[in-house]
Biopython code that builds the backbone (N, CA, C, O; Angstrom):
import numpy as np
from Bio.PDB.StructureBuilder import StructureBuilder

atoms = [
    (1, "UNK", "N", (-46.745, -59.499, 83.479)),
    (1, "UNK", "CA", (-46.115, -58.236, 83.148)),
    (1, "UNK", "C", (-46.829, -57.640, 81.945)),
    (1, "UNK", "O", (-47.089, -58.338, 80.965)),
    (2, "UNK", "N", (-47.141, -56.376, 82.016)),
    (2, "UNK", "CA", (-47.828, -55.734, 80.897)),
    (2, "UNK", "C", (-46.847, -55.493, 79.752)),
    (2, "UNK", "O", (-45.628, -55.561, 79.907)),
    (3, "UNK", "N", (-47.439, -55.211, 78.610)),
    (3, "UNK", "CA", (-46.638, -55.004, 77.417)),
    (3, "UNK", "C", (-47.114, -53.754, 76.689)),
    (3, "UNK", "O", (-48.216, -53.258, 76.924)),
    (4, "UNK", "N", (-46.261, -53.258, 75.802)),
    (4, "UNK", "CA", (-46.620, -52.126, 74.959)),
    (4, "UNK", "C", (-46.442, -52.532, 73.501)),
    (4, "UNK", "O", (-45.518, -53.265, 73.148)),
    (5, "UNK", "N", (-47.343, -52.040, 72.670)),
    (5, "UNK", "CA", (-47.251, -52.269, 71.241)),
    (5, "UNK", "C", (-46.780, -50.972, 70.601)),
    (5, "UNK", "O", (-47.381, -49.915, 70.790)),
    (6, "UNK", "N", (-45.693, -51.071, 69.840)),
    (6, "UNK", "CA", (-45.078, -49.905, 69.218)),
    (6, "UNK", "C", (-45.213, -50.050, 67.695)),
    (6, "UNK", "O", (-44.848, -51.081, 67.130)),
    (7, "UNK", "N", (-45.739, -49.010, 67.041)),
    (7, "UNK", "CA", (-45.913, -49.016, 65.591)),
    (7, "UNK", "C", (-45.204, -47.803, 65.006)),
    (7, "UNK", "O", (-45.376, -46.680, 65.478)),
    (8, "UNK", "N", (-44.402, -48.046, 63.969)),
    (8, "UNK", "CA", (-43.715, -46.940, 63.303)),
    (8, "UNK", "C", (-44.677, -46.301, 62.307)),
    (8, "UNK", "O", (-45.211, -46.975, 61.427)),
    (9, "UNK", "N", (-44.892, -44.988, 62.455)),
    (9, "UNK", "CA", (-45.840, -44.287, 61.591)),
    (9, "UNK", "C", (-45.181, -43.252, 60.680)),
    (9, "UNK", "O", (-45.824, -42.745, 59.761)),
    (10, "UNK", "N", (-43.924, -42.936, 60.918)),
    (10, "UNK", "CA", (-43.197, -42.003, 60.057)),
    (10, "UNK", "C", (-41.871, -42.620, 59.649)),
    (10, "UNK", "O", (-41.318, -43.457, 60.363)),
    (11, "UNK", "N", (-41.370, -42.206, 58.508)),
    (11, "UNK", "CA", (-40.136, -42.751, 57.971)),
    (11, "UNK", "C", (-38.921, -42.266, 58.754)),
    (11, "UNK", "O", (-38.918, -41.171, 59.316)),
    (12, "UNK", "N", (-37.891, -43.105, 58.776)),
    (12, "UNK", "CA", (-36.632, -42.750, 59.423)),
    (12, "UNK", "C", (-35.679, -42.044, 58.471)),
    (12, "UNK", "O", (-34.587, -41.636, 58.867)),
    (13, "UNK", "N", (-36.091, -41.902, 57.215)),
    (13, "UNK", "CA", (-35.247, -41.205, 56.243)),
    (13, "UNK", "C", (-35.085, -39.754, 56.676)),
    (13, "UNK", "O", (-36.068, -39.070, 56.961)),
    (14, "UNK", "N", (-33.846, -39.293, 56.723)),
    (14, "UNK", "CA", (-33.567, -37.916, 57.102)),
    (14, "UNK", "C", (-33.465, -37.701, 58.602)),
    (14, "UNK", "O", (-33.199, -36.585, 59.050)),
    (15, "UNK", "N", (-33.672, -38.748, 59.382)),
    (15, "UNK", "CA", (-33.568, -38.634, 60.839)),
    (15, "UNK", "C", (-32.113, -38.851, 61.263)),
    (15, "UNK", "O", (-31.293, -39.357, 60.497)),
    (16, "UNK", "N", (-31.823, -38.460, 62.481)),
    (16, "UNK", "CA", (-30.478, -38.641, 63.011)),
    (16, "UNK", "C", (-30.158, -40.126, 63.140)),
    (16, "UNK", "O", (-31.058, -40.936, 63.363)),
    (17, "UNK", "N", (-28.880, -40.489, 63.002)),
    (17, "UNK", "CA", (-28.499, -41.895, 63.119)),
    (17, "UNK", "C", (-28.918, -42.526, 64.455)),
    (17, "UNK", "O", (-29.274, -43.704, 64.493)),
    (18, "UNK", "N", (-28.879, -41.766, 65.534)),
    (18, "UNK", "CA", (-29.300, -42.315, 66.826)),
    (18, "UNK", "C", (-30.786, -42.653, 66.827)),
    (18, "UNK", "O", (-31.200, -43.628, 67.454)),
    (19, "UNK", "N", (-31.589, -41.856, 66.131)),
    (19, "UNK", "CA", (-33.021, -42.135, 66.050)),
    (19, "UNK", "C", (-33.273, -43.397, 65.232)),
    (19, "UNK", "O", (-34.115, -44.220, 65.594)),
    (20, "UNK", "N", (-32.545, -43.546, 64.132)),
    (20, "UNK", "CA", (-32.694, -44.748, 63.309)),
    (20, "UNK", "C", (-32.263, -45.980, 64.091)),
    (20, "UNK", "O", (-32.893, -47.032, 63.989)),
    (21, "UNK", "N", (-31.195, -45.858, 64.869)),
    (21, "UNK", "CA", (-30.720, -46.983, 65.677)),
    (21, "UNK", "C", (-31.729, -47.338, 66.771)),
    (21, "UNK", "O", (-31.900, -48.511, 67.102)),
    (22, "UNK", "N", (-32.385, -46.341, 67.323)),
    (22, "UNK", "CA", (-33.392, -46.585, 68.353)),
    (22, "UNK", "C", (-34.572, -47.344, 67.763)),
    (22, "UNK", "O", (-35.103, -48.256, 68.398)),
    (23, "UNK", "N", (-34.988, -46.977, 66.553)),
    (23, "UNK", "CA", (-36.074, -47.706, 65.899)),
    (23, "UNK", "C", (-35.691, -49.165, 65.689)),
    (23, "UNK", "O", (-36.504, -50.064, 65.905)),
    (24, "UNK", "N", (-34.463, -49.394, 65.272)),
    (24, "UNK", "CA", (-33.986, -50.771, 65.081)),
    (24, "UNK", "C", (-33.998, -51.539, 66.396)),
    (24, "UNK", "O", (-34.386, -52.707, 66.439)),
    (25, "UNK", "N", (-33.568, -50.871, 67.477)),
    (25, "UNK", "CA", (-33.537, -51.518, 68.797)),
    (25, "UNK", "C", (-34.949, -51.856, 69.277)),
    (25, "UNK", "O", (-35.145, -52.810, 70.030)),
    (26, "UNK", "N", (-35.931, -51.064, 68.835)),
    (26, "UNK", "CA", (-37.326, -51.356, 69.171)),
    (26, "UNK", "C", (-37.905, -52.442, 68.269)),
    (26, "UNK", "O", (-39.046, -52.864, 68.461)),
    (27, "UNK", "N", (-37.131, -52.895, 67.290)),
    (27, "UNK", "CA", (-37.570, -53.962, 66.405)),
    (27, "UNK", "C", (-38.395, -53.469, 65.233)),
    (27, "UNK", "O", (-39.164, -54.231, 64.648)),
    (28, "UNK", "N", (-38.241, -52.190, 64.882)),
    (28, "UNK", "CA", (-39.001, -51.603, 63.780)),
    (28, "UNK", "C", (-38.078, -51.364, 62.596)),
    (28, "UNK", "O", (-37.042, -50.713, 62.734)),
    (29, "UNK", "N", (-38.450, -51.889, 61.432)),
    (29, "UNK", "CA", (-37.606, -51.758, 60.251)),
    (29, "UNK", "C", (-38.179, -50.831, 59.210)),
    (29, "UNK", "O", (-37.459, -50.393, 58.313)),
    (30, "UNK", "N", (-39.470, -50.517, 59.306)),
    (30, "UNK", "CA", (-40.072, -49.651, 58.309)),
    (30, "UNK", "C", (-41.437, -49.167, 58.743)),
    (30, "UNK", "O", (-41.976, -49.614, 59.755)),
    (31, "UNK", "N", (-41.985, -48.257, 57.977)),
    (31, "UNK", "CA", (-43.285, -47.698, 58.301)),
    (31, "UNK", "C", (-44.348, -48.788, 58.311)),
    (31, "UNK", "O", (-44.359, -49.678, 57.461)),
    (32, "UNK", "N", (-45.238, -48.699, 59.288)),
    (32, "UNK", "CA", (-46.325, -49.656, 59.398)),
    (32, "UNK", "C", (-45.979, -50.897, 60.188)),
    (32, "UNK", "O", (-46.868, -51.684, 60.513)),
    (33, "UNK", "N", (-44.715, -51.096, 60.506)),
    (33, "UNK", "CA", (-44.330, -52.275, 61.280)),
    (33, "UNK", "C", (-44.698, -52.100, 62.737)),
    (33, "UNK", "O", (-44.621, -50.998, 63.279)),
    (34, "UNK", "N", (-45.100, -53.198, 63.373)),
    (34, "UNK", "CA", (-45.518, -53.191, 64.769)),
    (34, "UNK", "C", (-44.726, -54.232, 65.530)),
    (34, "UNK", "O", (-44.407, -55.296, 64.999)),
    (35, "UNK", "N", (-44.411, -53.920, 66.778)),
    (35, "UNK", "CA", (-43.710, -54.855, 67.649)),
    (35, "UNK", "C", (-44.282, -54.728, 69.055)),
    (35, "UNK", "O", (-44.570, -53.625, 69.520)),
    (36, "UNK", "N", (-44.443, -55.862, 69.726)),
    (36, "UNK", "CA", (-44.912, -55.876, 71.106)),
    (36, "UNK", "C", (-43.715, -56.125, 72.013)),
    (36, "UNK", "O", (-42.982, -57.099, 71.847)),
    (37, "UNK", "N", (-43.533, -55.230, 72.972)),
    (37, "UNK", "CA", (-42.362, -55.265, 73.846)),
    (37, "UNK", "C", (-42.792, -55.246, 75.307)),
    (37, "UNK", "O", (-43.890, -54.783, 75.619)),
    (38, "UNK", "N", (-41.941, -55.745, 76.213)),
    (38, "UNK", "CA", (-42.268, -55.670, 77.645)),
    (38, "UNK", "C", (-42.282, -54.220, 78.121)),
    (38, "UNK", "O", (-41.538, -53.379, 77.616)),
    (39, "UNK", "N", (-43.131, -53.945, 79.089)),
    (39, "UNK", "CA", (-43.284, -52.592, 79.622)),
    (39, "UNK", "C", (-42.230, -52.374, 80.710)),
    (39, "UNK", "O", (-42.499, -52.543, 81.899)),
    (40, "UNK", "N", (-41.016, -51.994, 80.272)),
    (40, "UNK", "CA", (-39.891, -51.808, 81.195)),
    (40, "UNK", "C", (-39.301, -50.419, 81.012)),
    (40, "UNK", "O", (-39.523, -49.783, 79.981)),
    (41, "UNK", "N", (-38.553, -49.941, 82.000)),
    (41, "UNK", "CA", (-37.960, -48.595, 81.910)),
    (41, "UNK", "C", (-37.048, -48.410, 80.700)),
    (41, "UNK", "O", (-37.007, -47.321, 80.127)),
    (42, "UNK", "N", (-36.321, -49.444, 80.303)),
    (42, "UNK", "CA", (-35.422, -49.328, 79.148)),
    (42, "UNK", "C", (-36.217, -49.049, 77.879)),
    (42, "UNK", "O", (-35.808, -48.245, 77.041)),
    (43, "UNK", "N", (-37.347, -49.716, 77.750)),
    (43, "UNK", "CA", (-38.195, -49.541, 76.575)),
    (43, "UNK", "C", (-38.801, -48.139, 76.583)),
    (43, "UNK", "O", (-38.884, -47.491, 75.539)),
    (44, "UNK", "N", (-39.225, -47.670, 77.758)),
    (44, "UNK", "CA", (-39.789, -46.321, 77.853)),
    (44, "UNK", "C", (-38.752, -45.262, 77.486)),
    (44, "UNK", "O", (-39.091, -44.235, 76.899)),
    (45, "UNK", "N", (-37.493, -45.510, 77.831)),
    (45, "UNK", "CA", (-36.432, -44.581, 77.454)),
    (45, "UNK", "C", (-36.249, -44.516, 75.950)),
    (45, "UNK", "O", (-36.041, -43.438, 75.395)),
    (46, "UNK", "N", (-36.324, -45.670, 75.283)),
    (46, "UNK", "CA", (-36.204, -45.693, 73.820)),
    (46, "UNK", "C", (-37.403, -45.005, 73.174)),
    (46, "UNK", "O", (-37.254, -44.269, 72.198)),
    (47, "UNK", "N", (-38.591, -45.249, 73.723)),
    (47, "UNK", "CA", (-39.799, -44.625, 73.194)),
    (47, "UNK", "C", (-39.706, -43.105, 73.331)),
    (47, "UNK", "O", (-40.152, -42.377, 72.444)),
    (48, "UNK", "N", (-39.135, -42.626, 74.426)),
    (48, "UNK", "CA", (-39.017, -41.186, 74.663)),
    (48, "UNK", "C", (-38.088, -40.513, 73.655)),
    (48, "UNK", "O", (-38.203, -39.308, 73.432)),
    (49, "UNK", "N", (-37.176, -41.259, 73.045)),
    (49, "UNK", "CA", (-36.252, -40.693, 72.063)),
    (49, "UNK", "C", (-36.899, -40.448, 70.705)),
    (49, "UNK", "O", (-36.489, -39.546, 69.974)),
    (50, "UNK", "N", (-37.921, -41.257, 70.361)),
    (50, "UNK", "CA", (-38.495, -41.170, 69.011)),
    (50, "UNK", "C", (-40.031, -41.063, 69.030)),
    (50, "UNK", "O", (-40.690, -41.746, 68.245)),
    (51, "UNK", "N", (-40.612, -40.236, 69.893)),
    (51, "UNK", "CA", (-42.087, -40.180, 69.940)),
    (51, "UNK", "C", (-42.710, -39.614, 68.664)),
    (51, "UNK", "O", (-43.882, -39.865, 68.384)),
    (52, "UNK", "N", (-41.934, -38.854, 67.890)),
    (52, "UNK", "CA", (-42.435, -38.258, 66.665)),
    (52, "UNK", "C", (-42.491, -39.254, 65.505)),
    (52, "UNK", "O", (-43.037, -38.942, 64.446)),
    (53, "UNK", "N", (-41.930, -40.453, 65.701)),
    (53, "UNK", "CA", (-41.895, -41.457, 64.636)),
    (53, "UNK", "C", (-42.796, -42.657, 64.904)),
    (53, "UNK", "O", (-43.032, -43.464, 64.005)),
    (54, "UNK", "N", (-43.305, -42.785, 66.138)),
    (54, "UNK", "CA", (-44.023, -43.993, 66.525)),
    (54, "UNK", "C", (-45.349, -43.671, 67.215)),
    (54, "UNK", "O", (-45.601, -42.539, 67.629)),
    (55, "UNK", "N", (-46.187, -44.709, 67.322)),
    (55, "UNK", "CA", (-47.414, -44.667, 68.109)),
    (55, "UNK", "C", (-47.323, -45.819, 69.093)),
    (55, "UNK", "O", (-46.966, -46.937, 68.723)),
    (56, "UNK", "N", (-47.651, -45.537, 70.362)),
    (56, "UNK", "CA", (-47.526, -46.539, 71.420)),
    (56, "UNK", "C", (-48.898, -46.844, 72.001)),
    (56, "UNK", "O", (-49.671, -45.935, 72.304)),
    (57, "UNK", "N", (-49.194, -48.136, 72.156)),
    (57, "UNK", "CA", (-50.431, -48.581, 72.791)),
    (57, "UNK", "C", (-50.073, -49.571, 73.893)),
    (57, "UNK", "O", (-49.165, -50.386, 73.727)),
    (58, "UNK", "N", (-50.782, -49.504, 75.012)),
    (58, "UNK", "CA", (-50.559, -50.435, 76.107)),
    (58, "UNK", "C", (-51.442, -51.654, 75.917)),
    (58, "UNK", "O", (-52.640, -51.528, 75.660)),
    (59, "UNK", "N", (-50.842, -52.850, 76.045)),
    (59, "UNK", "CA", (-51.579, -54.100, 75.931)),
    (59, "UNK", "C", (-51.998, -54.514, 77.333)),
    (59, "UNK", "O", (-51.147, -54.598, 78.219)),
    (60, "UNK", "N", (-53.298, -54.780, 77.566)),
    (60, "UNK", "CA", (-53.743, -55.208, 78.900)),
    (60, "UNK", "C", (-53.059, -56.503, 79.332)),
    (60, "UNK", "O", (-52.659, -57.314, 78.497)),
    (61, "UNK", "N", (-52.931, -56.685, 80.643)),
    (61, "UNK", "CA", (-52.254, -57.861, 81.187)),
    (61, "UNK", "C", (-52.897, -59.165, 80.739)),
    (61, "UNK", "O", (-52.183, -60.125, 80.451)),
    (62, "UNK", "N", (-54.217, -59.230, 80.671)),
    (62, "UNK", "CA", (-54.908, -60.464, 80.296)),
    (62, "UNK", "C", (-54.575, -60.861, 78.860)),
    (62, "UNK", "O", (-54.358, -62.039, 78.577)),
    (63, "UNK", "N", (-54.534, -59.894, 77.962)),
    (63, "UNK", "CA", (-54.213, -60.180, 76.566)),
    (63, "UNK", "C", (-52.752, -60.588, 76.440)),
    (63, "UNK", "O", (-52.427, -61.512, 75.693)),
    (64, "UNK", "N", (-51.874, -59.910, 77.160)),
    (64, "UNK", "CA", (-50.447, -60.231, 77.105)),
    (64, "UNK", "C", (-50.205, -61.646, 77.607)),
    (64, "UNK", "O", (-49.391, -62.371, 77.035)),
    (65, "UNK", "N", (-50.898, -62.051, 78.667)),
    (65, "UNK", "CA", (-50.720, -63.398, 79.216)),
    (65, "UNK", "C", (-51.214, -64.448, 78.229)),
    (65, "UNK", "O", (-50.592, -65.500, 78.080)),
    (66, "UNK", "N", (-52.325, -64.173, 77.556)),
    (66, "UNK", "CA", (-52.860, -65.119, 76.575)),
    (66, "UNK", "C", (-51.911, -65.269, 75.384)),
    (66, "UNK", "O", (-51.724, -66.376, 74.880)),
    (67, "UNK", "N", (-51.310, -64.163, 74.932)),
    (67, "UNK", "CA", (-50.370, -64.231, 73.828)),
    (67, "UNK", "C", (-49.106, -64.997, 74.221)),
    (67, "UNK", "O", (-48.544, -65.729, 73.406)),
    (68, "UNK", "N", (-48.665, -64.833, 75.450)),
    (68, "UNK", "CA", (-47.444, -65.494, 75.915)),
    (68, "UNK", "C", (-47.645, -67.002, 75.987)),
    (68, "UNK", "O", (-46.719, -67.759, 75.695)),
    (69, "UNK", "N", (-48.834, -67.450, 76.369)),
    (69, "UNK", "CA", (-49.086, -68.879, 76.489)),
    (69, "UNK", "C", (-49.552, -69.497, 75.191)),
    (69, "UNK", "O", (-49.589, -70.721, 75.064)),
    (70, "UNK", "N", (-49.912, -68.665, 74.219)),
    (70, "UNK", "CA", (-50.372, -69.172, 72.943)),
    (70, "UNK", "C", (-51.852, -69.513, 72.966)),
    (70, "UNK", "O", (-52.374, -70.065, 71.998)),
    (71, "UNK", "N", (-52.535, -69.193, 74.058)),
    (71, "UNK", "CA", (-53.966, -69.504, 74.162)),
    (71, "UNK", "C", (-54.760, -68.502, 73.350)),
    (71, "UNK", "O", (-54.387, -67.336, 73.221)),
    (72, "UNK", "N", (-55.869, -68.989, 72.805)),
    (72, "UNK", "CA", (-56.747, -68.101, 72.042)),
    (72, "UNK", "C", (-58.147, -68.657, 72.073)),
    (72, "UNK", "O", (-58.338, -69.870, 72.159)),
    (73, "UNK", "N", (-59.128, -67.781, 72.004)),
    (73, "UNK", "CA", (-60.515, -68.206, 72.024)),
    (73, "UNK", "C", (-61.004, -68.626, 70.646)),
    (73, "UNK", "O", (-62.057, -69.252, 70.528)),
    (74, "UNK", "N", (-60.257, -68.290, 69.611)),
    (74, "UNK", "CA", (-60.664, -68.622, 68.258)),
    (74, "UNK", "C", (-60.437, -70.102, 67.990)),
    (74, "UNK", "O", (-59.456, -70.689, 68.446)),
    (75, "UNK", "N", (-61.369, -70.697, 67.236)),
    (75, "UNK", "CA", (-61.191, -72.084, 66.840)),
    (75, "UNK", "C", (-61.622, -73.086, 67.891)),
    (75, "UNK", "O", (-61.418, -74.283, 67.686)),
    (76, "UNK", "N", (-62.200, -72.673, 68.996)),
    (76, "UNK", "CA", (-62.655, -73.617, 70.016)),
    (76, "UNK", "C", (-64.114, -73.903, 69.842)),
    (76, "UNK", "O", (-64.686, -74.679, 70.607)),
]
sb = StructureBuilder()
sb.init_structure("model")
sb.init_model(0)
sb.init_chain("A")
sb.init_seg("    ")
for serial, (resi, resn, name, xyz) in enumerate(atoms, 1):
    if name == "N":
        sb.init_residue(resn, " ", resi, " ")
    sb.init_atom(name, np.array(xyz, "f"), 0.0, 1.0, " ", f" {name:<3s}", serial, name[0])
structure = sb.get_structure()
């Protein structure tokens, strides 16, 4: 399953309470924080509520699978 990386780039100060709650639900607590989430319709709905506060990047399936298993090419 593919994943998306969400990074908060603008402050939630002065935003509506629903927007602040959406950021919390996405796992973002402050500017510069990043969270990797599954690419599901629920997540896309949350992203659609706060596009002015975040930046979204899609993580390729191969990278997501390696992160899930804990495998890495470094240190071998």
